[in-house]
VOTORTI-404135 format. One record per residue (C-alpha): residue number from 1; residue in three letters; chain; x, y, z. Coordinates in nm, 2 decimals. Layout:
<rs>
@num = NUM	residuo = ALA	cadena = A	X = X	Y = Y	Z = Z
...
</rs>
This chain:
<rs>
@num = 1	residuo = MET	cadena = A	X = 9.20	Y = 13.75	Z = 10.66
@num = 2	residuo = ASN	cadena = A	X = 9.10	Y = 13.39	Z = 10.71
@num = 3	residuo = VAL	cadena = A	X = 9.30	Y = 13.07	Z = 10.67
@num = 4	residuo = ILE	cadena = A	X = 9.19	Y = 12.99	Z = 10.31
@num = 5	residuo = ALA	cadena = A	X = 9.27	Y = 13.34	Z = 10.19
@num = 6	residuo = LEU	cadena = A	X = 9.61	Y = 13.32	Z = 10.35
@num = 7	residuo = ILE	cadena = A	X = 9.67	Y = 12.99	Z = 10.18
@num = 8	residuo = GLU	cadena = A	X = 9.56	Y = 13.12	Z = 9.84
@num = 9	residuo = ALA	cadena = A	X = 9.79	Y = 13.43	Z = 9.87
@num = 10	residuo = SER	cadena = A	X = 10.08	Y = 13.21	Z = 9.98
@num = 11	residuo = ALA	cadena = A	X = 10.02	Y = 12.97	Z = 9.68
@num = 12	residuo = LYS	cadena = A	X = 10.03	Y = 13.26	Z = 9.45
@num = 13	residuo = ARG	cadena = A	X = 10.36	Y = 13.37	Z = 9.59
@num = 14	residuo = LEU	cadena = A	X = 10.51	Y = 13.02	Z = 9.56
@num = 15	residuo = SER	cadena = A	X = 10.39	Y = 12.99	Z = 9.20
@num = 16	residuo = GLU	cadena = A	X = 10.52	Y = 13.33	Z = 9.10
@num = 17	residuo = ALA	cadena = A	X = 10.86	Y = 13.24	Z = 9.26
@num = 18	residuo = GLY	cadena = A	X = 10.89	Y = 12.92	Z = 9.05
@num = 19	residuo = VAL	cadena = A	X = 10.97	Y = 12.69	Z = 9.34
@num = 20	residuo = ALA	cadena = A	X = 10.97	Y = 12.32	Z = 9.26
@num = 21	residuo = PHE	cadena = A	X = 10.75	Y = 12.06	Z = 9.42
@num = 22	residuo = GLY	cadena = A	X = 10.77	Y = 11.68	Z = 9.47
@num = 23	residuo = HIS	cadena = A	X = 10.87	Y = 11.64	Z = 9.83
@num = 24	residuo = GLY	cadena = A	X = 10.52	Y = 11.56	Z = 9.96
@num = 25	residuo = THR	cadena = A	X = 10.31	Y = 11.79	Z = 9.74
@num = 26	residuo = THR	cadena = A	X = 10.28	Y = 11.84	Z = 9.37
@num = 27	residuo = ASN	cadena = A	X = 10.15	Y = 12.19	Z = 9.34
@num = 28	residuo = ALA	cadena = A	X = 10.16	Y = 12.54	Z = 9.49
@num = 29	residuo = PHE	cadena = A	X = 9.82	Y = 12.52	Z = 9.66
@num = 30	residuo = ASP	cadena = A	X = 9.89	Y = 12.20	Z = 9.85
@num = 31	residuo = GLU	cadena = A	X = 10.24	Y = 12.32	Z = 9.95
@num = 32	residuo = ALA	cadena = A	X = 10.09	Y = 12.65	Z = 10.07
@num = 33	residuo = ALA	cadena = A	X = 9.82	Y = 12.47	Z = 10.27
@num = 34	residuo = TRP	cadena = A	X = 10.09	Y = 12.25	Z = 10.43
@num = 35	residuo = LEU	cadena = A	X = 10.31	Y = 12.54	Z = 10.53
@num = 36	residuo = VAL	cadena = A	X = 10.02	Y = 12.77	Z = 10.65
@num = 37	residuo = LEU	cadena = A	X = 9.84	Y = 12.50	Z = 10.85
@num = 38	residuo = TRP	cadena = A	X = 10.17	Y = 12.39	Z = 11.01
@num = 39	residuo = ARG	cadena = A	X = 10.28	Y = 12.74	Z = 11.10
@num = 40	residuo = LEU	cadena = A	X = 9.94	Y = 12.81	Z = 11.25
@num = 41	residuo = ASN	cadena = A	X = 9.95	Y = 12.48	Z = 11.45
@num = 42	residuo = LEU	cadena = A	X = 9.64	Y = 12.35	Z = 11.28
@num = 43	residuo = PRO	cadena = A	X = 9.58	Y = 11.99	Z = 11.17
@num = 44	residuo = ILE	cadena = A	X = 9.73	Y = 11.97	Z = 10.82
@num = 45	residuo = ASP	cadena = A	X = 9.48	Y = 11.70	Z = 10.72
@num = 46	residuo = ASP	cadena = A	X = 9.16	Y = 11.89	Z = 10.78
@num = 47	residuo = LEU	cadena = A	X = 9.17	Y = 12.21	Z = 10.57
@num = 48	residuo = ASP	cadena = A	X = 8.79	Y = 12.22	Z = 10.55
@num = 49	residuo = ALA	cadena = A	X = 8.76	Y = 12.27	Z = 10.93
@num = 50	residuo = ALA	cadena = A	X = 9.02	Y = 12.54	Z = 10.93
@num = 51	residuo = ALA	cadena = A	X = 8.94	Y = 12.73	Z = 10.61
@num = 52	residuo = ASP	cadena = A	X = 8.72	Y = 13.00	Z = 10.76
@num = 53	residuo = LEU	cadena = A	X = 8.91	Y = 13.06	Z = 11.08
@num = 54	residuo = PRO	cadena = A	X = 9.03	Y = 13.42	Z = 11.12
@num = 55	residuo = VAL	cadena = A	X = 9.41	Y = 13.49	Z = 11.12
@num = 56	residuo = GLY	cadena = A	X = 9.57	Y = 13.76	Z = 11.33
@num = 57	residuo = THR	cadena = A	X = 9.84	Y = 14.00	Z = 11.22
@num = 58	residuo = ASP	cadena = A	X = 10.11	Y = 13.82	Z = 11.41
@num = 59	residuo = GLN	cadena = A	X = 10.01	Y = 13.49	Z = 11.26
@num = 60	residuo = THR	cadena = A	X = 10.00	Y = 13.63	Z = 10.91
@num = 61	residuo = ASP	cadena = A	X = 10.35	Y = 13.77	Z = 10.96
@num = 62	residuo = ALA	cadena = A	X = 10.47	Y = 13.44	Z = 11.08
@num = 63	residuo = VAL	cadena = A	X = 10.33	Y = 13.27	Z = 10.77
@num = 64	residuo = HIS	cadena = A	X = 10.49	Y = 13.53	Z = 10.54
@num = 65	residuo = GLU	cadena = A	X = 10.82	Y = 13.47	Z = 10.70
@num = 66	residuo = LEU	cadena = A	X = 10.80	Y = 13.10	Z = 10.64
@num = 67	residuo = ILE	cadena = A	X = 10.69	Y = 13.14	Z = 10.28
@num = 68	residuo = ASN	cadena = A	X = 10.98	Y = 13.39	Z = 10.24
@num = 69	residuo = GLU	cadena = A	X = 11.22	Y = 13.12	Z = 10.37
@num = 70	residuo = ARG	cadena = A	X = 11.08	Y = 12.86	Z = 10.14
@num = 71	residuo = ILE	cadena = A	X = 11.13	Y = 13.08	Z = 9.84
@num = 72	residuo = ALA	cadena = A	X = 11.47	Y = 13.22	Z = 9.94
@num = 73	residuo = THR	cadena = A	X = 11.64	Y = 12.89	Z = 10.04
@num = 74	residuo = ARG	cadena = A	X = 11.46	Y = 12.66	Z = 9.80
@num = 75	residuo = LYS	cadena = A	X = 11.46	Y = 12.40	Z = 10.08
@num = 76	residuo = PRO	cadena = A	X = 11.18	Y = 12.14	Z = 10.06
@num = 77	residuo = ALA	cadena = A	X = 10.89	Y = 12.22	Z = 10.29
@num = 78	residuo = ALA	cadena = A	X = 10.97	Y = 11.90	Z = 10.49
@num = 79	residuo = TYR	cadena = A	X = 11.30	Y = 12.05	Z = 10.59
@num = 80	residuo = LEU	cadena = A	X = 11.14	Y = 12.36	Z = 10.71
@num = 81	residuo = THR	cadena = A	X = 10.87	Y = 12.18	Z = 10.91
@num = 82	residuo = LYS	cadena = A	X = 11.09	Y = 11.89	Z = 11.01
@num = 83	residuo = GLN	cadena = A	X = 10.81	Y = 11.66	Z = 10.92
@num = 84	residuo = ALA	cadena = A	X = 10.69	Y = 11.44	Z = 10.63
@num = 85	residuo = TRP	cadena = A	X = 10.41	Y = 11.20	Z = 10.59
@num = 86	residuo = LEU	cadena = A	X = 10.39	Y = 10.86	Z = 10.42
@num = 87	residuo = GLN	cadena = A	X = 10.06	Y = 10.67	Z = 10.40
@num = 88	residuo = GLY	cadena = A	X = 9.92	Y = 10.90	Z = 10.67
@num = 89	residuo = VAL	cadena = A	X = 10.21	Y = 10.83	Z = 10.91
@num = 90	residuo = PRO	cadena = A	X = 10.42	Y = 11.12	Z = 11.04
@num = 91	residuo = PHE	cadena = A	X = 10.80	Y = 11.11	Z = 11.02
@num = 92	residuo = TYR	cadena = A	X = 11.07	Y = 11.34	Z = 11.14
@num = 93	residuo = VAL	cadena = A	X = 11.32	Y = 11.45	Z = 10.87
@num = 94	residuo = ASP	cadena = A	X = 11.59	Y = 11.71	Z = 10.84
@num = 95	residuo = GLU	cadena = A	X = 11.88	Y = 11.78	Z = 10.59
@num = 96	residuo = ARG	cadena = A	X = 12.07	Y = 11.48	Z = 10.71
@num = 97	residuo = ALA	cadena = A	X = 11.84	Y = 11.25	Z = 10.52
@num = 98	residuo = ILE	cadena = A	X = 11.65	Y = 11.25	Z = 10.19
@num = 99	residuo = VAL	cadena = A	X = 11.28	Y = 11.35	Z = 10.22
@num = 100	residuo = PRO	cadena = A	X = 11.08	Y = 11.03	Z = 10.23
@num = 101	residuo = ARG	cadena = A	X = 10.85	Y = 10.98	Z = 9.93
@num = 102	residuo = SER	cadena = A	X = 10.91	Y = 10.62	Z = 9.82
@num = 103	residuo = PHE	cadena = A	X = 10.64	Y = 10.44	Z = 9.63
@num = 104	residuo = ILE	cadena = A	X = 10.73	Y = 10.13	Z = 9.82
@num = 105	residuo = ALA	cadena = A	X = 10.52	Y = 10.28	Z = 10.10
@num = 106	residuo = GLU	cadena = A	X = 10.21	Y = 10.24	Z = 9.87
@num = 107	residuo = VAL	cadena = A	X = 10.27	Y = 9.87	Z = 9.81
@num = 108	residuo = LEU	cadena = A	X = 10.33	Y = 9.81	Z = 10.18
@num = 109	residuo = ALA	cadena = A	X = 10.00	Y = 9.97	Z = 10.26
@num = 110	residuo = ASP	cadena = A	X = 9.78	Y = 9.84	Z = 9.97
@num = 111	residuo = GLY	cadena = A	X = 9.89	Y = 9.47	Z = 10.00
@num = 112	residuo = SER	cadena = A	X = 9.99	Y = 9.44	Z = 9.63
@num = 113	residuo = ILE	cadena = A	X = 10.30	Y = 9.25	Z = 9.72
@num = 114	residuo = ASP	cadena = A	X = 10.13	Y = 9.02	Z = 9.97
@num = 115	residuo = ALA	cadena = A	X = 10.09	Y = 8.74	Z = 9.71
@num = 116	residuo = TRP	cadena = A	X = 10.47	Y = 8.69	Z = 9.72
@num = 117	residuo = LEU	cadena = A	X = 10.48	Y = 8.69	Z = 10.10
@num = 118	residuo = GLY	cadena = A	X = 10.35	Y = 8.44	Z = 10.35
@num = 119	residuo = GLU	cadena = A	X = 10.41	Y = 8.27	Z = 10.68
@num = 120	residuo = HIS	cadena = A	X = 10.77	Y = 8.24	Z = 10.58
@num = 121	residuo = THR	cadena = A	X = 10.81	Y = 8.62	Z = 10.57
@num = 122	residuo = ARG	cadena = A	X = 10.98	Y = 8.69	Z = 10.90
@num = 123	residuo = ARG	cadena = A	X = 11.30	Y = 8.89	Z = 10.83
@num = 124	residuo = VAL	cadena = A	X = 11.29	Y = 9.21	Z = 10.63
@num = 125	residuo = LEU	cadena = A	X = 11.57	Y = 9.44	Z = 10.51
@num = 126	residuo = ASP	cadena = A	X = 11.51	Y = 9.80	Z = 10.43
@num = 127	residuo = LEU	cadena = A	X = 11.83	Y = 9.89	Z = 10.24
@num = 128	residuo = CYS	cadena = A	X = 11.91	Y = 10.26	Z = 10.20
@num = 129	residuo = THR	cadena = A	X = 11.67	Y = 10.33	Z = 10.48
@num = 130	residuo = GLY	cadena = A	X = 11.73	Y = 10.70	Z = 10.50
@num = 131	residuo = ASN	cadena = A	X = 11.51	Y = 10.84	Z = 10.77
@num = 132	residuo = GLY	cadena = A	X = 11.37	Y = 10.49	Z = 10.85
@num = 133	residuo = SER	cadena = A	X = 11.02	Y = 10.55	Z = 10.72
@num = 134	residuo = LEU	cadena = A	X = 11.00	Y = 10.23	Z = 10.51
@num = 135	residuo = ALA	cadena = A	X = 11.13	Y = 10.02	Z = 10.79
@num = 136	residuo = VAL	cadena = A	X = 10.86	Y = 10.17	Z = 11.02
@num = 137	residuo = LEU	cadena = A	X = 10.59	Y = 10.11	Z = 10.76
@num = 138	residuo = ALA	cadena = A	X = 10.70	Y = 9.76	Z = 10.70
@num = 139	residuo = ALA	cadena = A	X = 10.69	Y = 9.68	Z = 11.07
@num = 140	residuo = MET	cadena = A	X = 10.35	Y = 9.83	Z = 11.09
@num = 141	residuo = ALA	cadena = A	X = 10.22	Y = 9.64	Z = 10.79
@num = 142	residuo = PHE	cadena = A	X = 10.36	Y = 9.31	Z = 10.90
@num = 143	residuo = PRO	cadena = A	X = 10.34	Y = 9.28	Z = 11.28
@num = 144	residuo = GLU	cadena = A	X = 10.52	Y = 8.94	Z = 11.29
@num = 145	residuo = VAL	cadena = A	X = 10.84	Y = 9.05	Z = 11.12
@num = 146	residuo = THR	cadena = A	X = 11.16	Y = 9.20	Z = 11.24
@num = 147	residuo = VAL	cadena = A	X = 11.33	Y = 9.46	Z = 11.02
@num = 148	residuo = ASP	cadena = A	X = 11.69	Y = 9.55	Z = 10.97
@num = 149	residuo = ALA	cadena = A	X = 11.72	Y = 9.91	Z = 10.84
@num = 150	residuo = ALA	cadena = A	X = 12.06	Y = 9.97	Z = 10.68
@num = 151	residuo = ASP	cadena = A	X = 12.23	Y = 10.28	Z = 10.54
@num = 152	residuo = ILE	cadena = A	X = 12.58	Y = 10.40	Z = 10.47
@num = 153	residuo = SER	cadena = A	X = 12.52	Y = 10.74	Z = 10.62
@num = 154	residuo = ASP	cadena = A	X = 12.56	Y = 10.79	Z = 11.00
@num = 155	residuo = ASP	cadena = A	X = 12.36	Y = 11.11	Z = 10.96
@num = 156	residuo = ALA	cadena = A	X = 12.07	Y = 10.93	Z = 10.80
@num = 157	residuo = LEU	cadena = A	X = 12.08	Y = 10.66	Z = 11.07
@num = 158	residuo = ALA	cadena = A	X = 12.06	Y = 10.93	Z = 11.34
@num = 159	residuo = VAL	cadena = A	X = 11.74	Y = 11.05	Z = 11.18
@num = 160	residuo = ALA	cadena = A	X = 11.61	Y = 10.70	Z = 11.14
@num = 161	residuo = ARG	cadena = A	X = 11.67	Y = 10.64	Z = 11.51
@num = 162	residuo = ILE	cadena = A	X = 11.44	Y = 10.94	Z = 11.59
@num = 163	residuo = ASN	cadena = A	X = 11.16	Y = 10.78	Z = 11.39
@num = 164	residuo = VAL	cadena = A	X = 11.21	Y = 10.42	Z = 11.52
@num = 165	residuo = ASP	cadena = A	X = 11.20	Y = 10.55	Z = 11.87
@num = 166	residuo = ALA	cadena = A	X = 10.90	Y = 10.78	Z = 11.81
@num = 167	residuo = HIS	cadena = A	X = 10.69	Y = 10.49	Z = 11.68
@num = 168	residuo = GLY	cadena = A	X = 10.80	Y = 10.26	Z = 11.96
@num = 169	residuo = LEU	cadena = A	X = 10.96	Y = 10.00	Z = 11.73
@num = 170	residuo = GLN	cadena = A	X = 11.30	Y = 9.97	Z = 11.90
@num = 171	residuo = ASP	cadena = A	X = 11.24	Y = 9.60	Z = 11.97
@num = 172	residuo = ARG	cadena = A	X = 11.16	Y = 9.51	Z = 11.61
@num = 173	residuo = ILE	cadena = A	X = 11.38	Y = 9.74	Z = 11.40
@num = 174	residuo = THR	cadena = A	X = 11.75	Y = 9.73	Z = 11.41
@num = 175	residuo = LEU	cadena = A	X = 11.96	Y = 10.01	Z = 11.25
@num = 176	residuo = LEU	cadena = A	X = 12.27	Y = 9.90	Z = 11.07
@num = 177	residuo = LYS	cadena = A	X = 12.56	Y = 10.09	Z = 10.93
@num = 178	residuo = SER	cadena = A	X = 12.62	Y = 9.93	Z = 10.59
@num = 179	residuo = ASP	cadena = A	X = 12.78	Y = 10.01	Z = 10.26
@num = 180	residuo = GLY	cadena = A	X = 12.54	Y = 9.83	Z = 10.03
@num = 181	residuo = LEU	cadena = A	X = 12.51	Y = 9.48	Z = 10.18
@num = 182	residuo = SER	cadena = A	X = 12.84	Y = 9.47	Z = 10.35
@num = 183	residuo = GLY	cadena = A	X = 12.71	Y = 9.52	Z = 10.70
@num = 184	residuo = VAL	cadena = A	X = 12.38	Y = 9.34	Z = 10.69
@num = 185	residuo = ARG	cadena = A	X = 12.28	Y = 9.02	Z = 10.87
@num = 186	residuo = GLY	cadena = A	X = 12.09	Y = 8.80	Z = 10.62
@num = 187	residuo = PRO	cadena = A	X = 11.93	Y = 8.59	Z = 10.50
@num = 188	residuo = TYR	cadena = A	X = 11.61	Y = 8.80	Z = 10.45
@num = 189	residuo = ASP	cadena = A	X = 11.27	Y = 8.70	Z = 10.32
@num = 190	residuo = LEU	cadena = A	X = 11.19	Y = 9.05	Z = 10.19
@num = 191	residuo = VAL	cadena = A	X = 11.43	Y = 9.32	Z = 10.08
@num = 192	residuo = LEU	cadena = A	X = 11.30	Y = 9.67	Z = 10.03
@num = 193	residuo = CYS	cadena = A	X = 11.53	Y = 9.91	Z = 9.85
@num = 194	residuo = ASN	cadena = A	X = 11.48	Y = 10.27	Z = 9.75
@num = 195	residuo = PRO	cadena = A	X = 11.84	Y = 10.33	Z = 9.64
@num = 196	residuo = PRO	cadena = A	X = 12.02	Y = 10.61	Z = 9.47
@num = 197	residuo = TYR	cadena = A	X = 11.91	Y = 10.59	Z = 9.10
@num = 198	residuo = VAL	cadena = A	X = 11.93	Y = 10.93	Z = 8.94
@num = 199	residuo = ASN	cadena = A	X = 12.14	Y = 10.94	Z = 8.63
@num = 200	residuo = ALA	cadena = A	X = 12.42	Y = 11.20	Z = 8.57
@num = 201	residuo = ALA	cadena = A	X = 12.23	Y = 11.41	Z = 8.32
@num = 202	residuo = SER	cadena = A	X = 11.92	Y = 11.42	Z = 8.54
@num = 203	residuo = MET	cadena = A	X = 12.13	Y = 11.52	Z = 8.84
@num = 204	residuo = GLN	cadena = A	X = 12.26	Y = 11.82	Z = 8.65
@num = 205	residuo = ALA	cadena = A	X = 11.91	Y = 11.93	Z = 8.58
@num = 206	residuo = LEU	cadena = A	X = 11.76	Y = 11.88	Z = 8.93
@num = 207	residuo = PRO	cadena = A	X = 11.58	Y = 12.18	Z = 9.08
@num = 208	residuo = ALA	cadena = A	X = 11.74	Y = 12.34	Z = 9.39
@num = 209	residuo = GLU	cadena = A	X = 11.49	Y = 12.16	Z = 9.62
@num = 210	residuo = TYR	cadena = A	X = 11.64	Y = 11.83	Z = 9.52
@num = 211	residuo = ARG	cadena = A	X = 12.00	Y = 11.95	Z = 9.54
@num = 212	residuo = ALA	cadena = A	X = 11.92	Y = 12.05	Z = 9.90
@num = 213	residuo = GLU	cadena = A	X = 11.91	Y = 11.67	Z = 9.98
@num = 214	residuo = PRO	cadena = A	X = 12.21	Y = 11.45	Z = 10.04
@num = 215	residuo = GLU	cadena = A	X = 12.36	Y = 11.38	Z = 9.69
@num = 216	residuo = LEU	cadena = A	X = 12.46	Y = 11.04	Z = 9.83
@num = 217	residuo = ALA	cadena = A	X = 12.10	Y = 10.94	Z = 9.84
@num = 218	residuo = LEU	cadena = A	X = 12.03	Y = 11.04	Z = 9.48
@num = 219	residuo = ALA	cadena = A	X = 12.32	Y = 11.01	Z = 9.23
@num = 220	residuo = SER	cadena = A	X = 12.42	Y = 10.67	Z = 9.10
@num = 221	residuo = GLY	cadena = A	X = 12.66	Y = 10.71	Z = 8.81
@num = 222	residuo = GLU	cadena = A	X = 12.61	Y = 10.78	Z = 8.44
@num = 223	residuo = ASP	cadena = A	X = 12.30	Y = 10.58	Z = 8.39
@num = 224	residuo = GLY	cadena = A	X = 12.17	Y = 10.57	Z = 8.75
@num = 225	residuo = MET	cadena = A	X = 12.23	Y = 10.20	Z = 8.78
@num = 226	residuo = ASP	cadena = A	X = 12.57	Y = 10.19	Z = 8.97
@num = 227	residuo = PHE	cadena = A	X = 12.42	Y = 10.11	Z = 9.31
@num = 228	residuo = THR	cadena = A	X = 12.18	Y = 9.85	Z = 9.16
@num = 229	residuo = ARG	cadena = A	X = 12.47	Y = 9.68	Z = 8.97
@num = 230	residuo = ALA	cadena = A	X = 12.66	Y = 9.64	Z = 9.29
@num = 231	residuo = LEU	cadena = A	X = 12.35	Y = 9.52	Z = 9.47
@num = 232	residuo = PHE	cadena = A	X = 12.27	Y = 9.25	Z = 9.21
@num = 233	residuo = ALA	cadena = A	X = 12.63	Y = 9.14	Z = 9.19
@num = 234	residuo = ALA	cadena = A	X = 12.65	Y = 9.09	Z = 9.57
@num = 235	residuo = LEU	cadena = A	X = 12.32	Y = 8.90	Z = 9.58
@num = 236	residuo = ARG	cadena = A	X = 12.43	Y = 8.68	Z = 9.29
@num = 237	residuo = ALA	cadena = A	X = 12.77	Y = 8.61	Z = 9.44
@num = 238	residuo = GLU	cadena = A	X = 12.63	Y = 8.50	Z = 9.78
@num = 239	residuo = PRO	cadena = A	X = 12.26	Y = 8.44	Z = 9.75
@num = 240	residuo = ASP	cadena = A	X = 12.24	Y = 8.22	Z = 10.06
@num = 241	residuo = ARG	cadena = A	X = 12.40	Y = 8.49	Z = 10.27
@num = 242	residuo = PHE	cadena = A	X = 12.14	Y = 8.75	Z = 10.19
@num = 243	residuo = LEU	cadena = A	X = 11.83	Y = 8.58	Z = 10.06
@num = 244	residuo = SER	cadena = A	X = 11.61	Y = 8.30	Z = 10.19
@num = 245	residuo = GLU	cadena = A	X = 11.47	Y = 8.04	Z = 9.96
@num = 246	residuo = ASP	cadena = A	X = 11.15	Y = 8.23	Z = 9.88
@num = 247	residuo = ALA	cadena = A	X = 11.29	Y = 8.58	Z = 9.91
@num = 248	residuo = VAL	cadena = A	X = 11.17	Y = 8.87	Z = 9.70
@num = 249	residuo = LEU	cadena = A	X = 11.33	Y = 9.21	Z = 9.63
@num = 250	residuo = VAL	cadena = A	X = 11.12	Y = 9.52	Z = 9.59
@num = 251	residuo = LEU	cadena = A	X = 11.33	Y = 9.79	Z = 9.42
@num = 252	residuo = GLU	cadena = A	X = 11.24	Y = 10.15	Z = 9.33
@num = 253	residuo = ILE	cadena = A	X = 11.41	Y = 10.30	Z = 9.02
@num = 254	residuo = GLY	cadena = A	X = 11.21	Y = 10.61	Z = 8.96
@num = 255	residuo = ASN	cadena = A	X = 11.21	Y = 10.72	Z = 8.59
@num = 256	residuo = GLU	cadena = A	X = 11.50	Y = 10.49	Z = 8.50
@num = 257	residuo = ARG	cadena = A	X = 11.32	Y = 10.19	Z = 8.36
@num = 258	residuo = PRO	cadena = A	X = 11.49	Y = 10.23	Z = 8.02
@num = 259	residuo = ASN	cadena = A	X = 11.83	Y = 10.24	Z = 8.18
@num = 260	residuo = PHE	cadena = A	X = 11.74	Y = 9.94	Z = 8.41
@num = 261	residuo = GLU	cadena = A	X = 11.64	Y = 9.73	Z = 8.11
@num = 262	residuo = ARG	cadena = A	X = 11.96	Y = 9.83	Z = 7.92
@num = 263	residuo = ALA	cadena = A	X = 12.17	Y = 9.74	Z = 8.22
@num = 264	residuo = PHE	cadena = A	X = 12.00	Y = 9.41	Z = 8.30
@num = 265	residuo = PRO	cadena = A	X = 11.85	Y = 9.28	Z = 7.97
@num = 266	residuo = GLU	cadena = A	X = 11.85	Y = 8.93	Z = 8.11
@num = 267	residuo = LEU	cadena = A	X = 11.61	Y = 9.03	Z = 8.39
@num = 268	residuo = ALA	cadena = A	X = 11.37	Y = 9.24	Z = 8.19
@num = 269	residuo = PRO	cadena = A	X = 11.13	Y = 8.95	Z = 8.12
@num = 270	residuo = ALA	cadena = A	X = 11.15	Y = 8.82	Z = 8.47
@num = 271	residuo = VAL	cadena = A	X = 11.06	Y = 9.12	Z = 8.69
@num = 272	residuo = THR	cadena = A	X = 10.71	Y = 9.23	Z = 8.79
@num = 273	residuo = TRP	cadena = A	X = 10.64	Y = 9.60	Z = 8.76
@num = 274	residuo = LEU	cadena = A	X = 10.42	Y = 9.71	Z = 9.04
@num = 275	residuo = PRO	cadena = A	X = 10.15	Y = 9.98	Z = 8.98
@num = 276	residuo = THR	cadena = A	X = 10.18	Y = 10.30	Z = 9.18
@num = 277	residuo = THR	cadena = A	X = 10.01	Y = 10.64	Z = 9.18
@num = 278	residuo = SER	cadena = A	X = 10.29	Y = 10.76	Z = 8.95
@num = 279	residuo = GLY	cadena = A	X = 10.25	Y = 10.48	Z = 8.69
@num = 280	residuo = ASP	cadena = A	X = 10.36	Y = 10.12	Z = 8.64
@num = 281	residuo = ASP	cadena = A	X = 10.73	Y = 10.16	Z = 8.58
@num = 282	residuo = GLN	cadena = A	X = 10.87	Y = 10.32	Z = 8.90
@num = 283	residuo = LEU	cadena = A	X = 10.88	Y = 10.00	Z = 9.11
@num = 284	residuo = LEU	cadena = A	X = 10.97	Y = 9.64	Z = 9.04
@num = 285	residuo = LEU	cadena = A	X = 10.96	Y = 9.31	Z = 9.22
@num = 286	residuo = VAL	cadena = A	X = 11.20	Y = 9.03	Z = 9.15
@num = 287	residuo = THR	cadena = A	X = 11.22	Y = 8.69	Z = 9.31
@num = 288	residuo = ARG	cadena = A	X = 11.54	Y = 8.53	Z = 9.43
@num = 289	residuo = ASP	cadena = A	X = 11.52	Y = 8.26	Z = 9.17
@num = 290	residuo = ALA	cadena = A	X = 11.47	Y = 8.51	Z = 8.89
@num = 291	residuo = LEU	cadena = A	X = 11.76	Y = 8.72	Z = 9.01
@num = 292	residuo = ILE	cadena = A	X = 12.02	Y = 8.44	Z = 9.06
@num = 293	residuo = LEU	cadena = A	X = 11.93	Y = 8.18	Z = 8.80
@num = 294	residuo = PRO	cadena = A	X = 12.10	Y = 8.21	Z = 8.46
@num = 295	residuo = HIS	cadena = A	X = 11.88	Y = 8.35	Z = 8.18
</rs>
């Protein structure tokens, strides 16, 4: 058997088992390729080079064992490999933090928010940092900035510490324990936030792979907007504490745009929806002025 045949056989098993995707892959073949190449210690970004390599019996058995674990536990592949990738950058992850997959990574990489930034952009907050991936990507994208990476979870911050250290960014990224904005050190010029935003009905319907993640990082009340309500209320109550004069907030809300617009009808005309590979309603940008001025 060669690598590509083993991947195809593994993909068939994953598909027949009905596992759910969405933590770095979107289909059975890509998930199988990731797991097979990782288990065989082959580069996961160069399938063409590995496809025809022969696979020994012991290697085949090791792959079967990993696929069995993926099916039996329904854990995301990233928790099995302890690795996830965003914009080609590797990150450590385990069950203490949500698997990184934020679309904010895309706008950091493609420059689509750069028009709102400038020489004044020096201090960045990554709120709800999880494993620290967005903080790392922001520091890479903007070499002149310093980043505060905040989270309520000590476990998530321990994972973030691994990634900050692995990428050698200890001098530019500070990890902060913070319930919302309570423990941060503003004002900031750019706030990035991929908060909990899943509504109650959607939480009940989540596949097991998503339920394997910390619920704290996903659920946000009946309409998914509880965290965002608290965030906006804090920003509006003390804007000078948290936001510089030209600050902008980039906020991910997933599939909750209708709930966002119902919760914040006064903001609906003032936000900018940022295109992503998953559509134009997953990610929004709002300026300080639009957020705090009466509408």
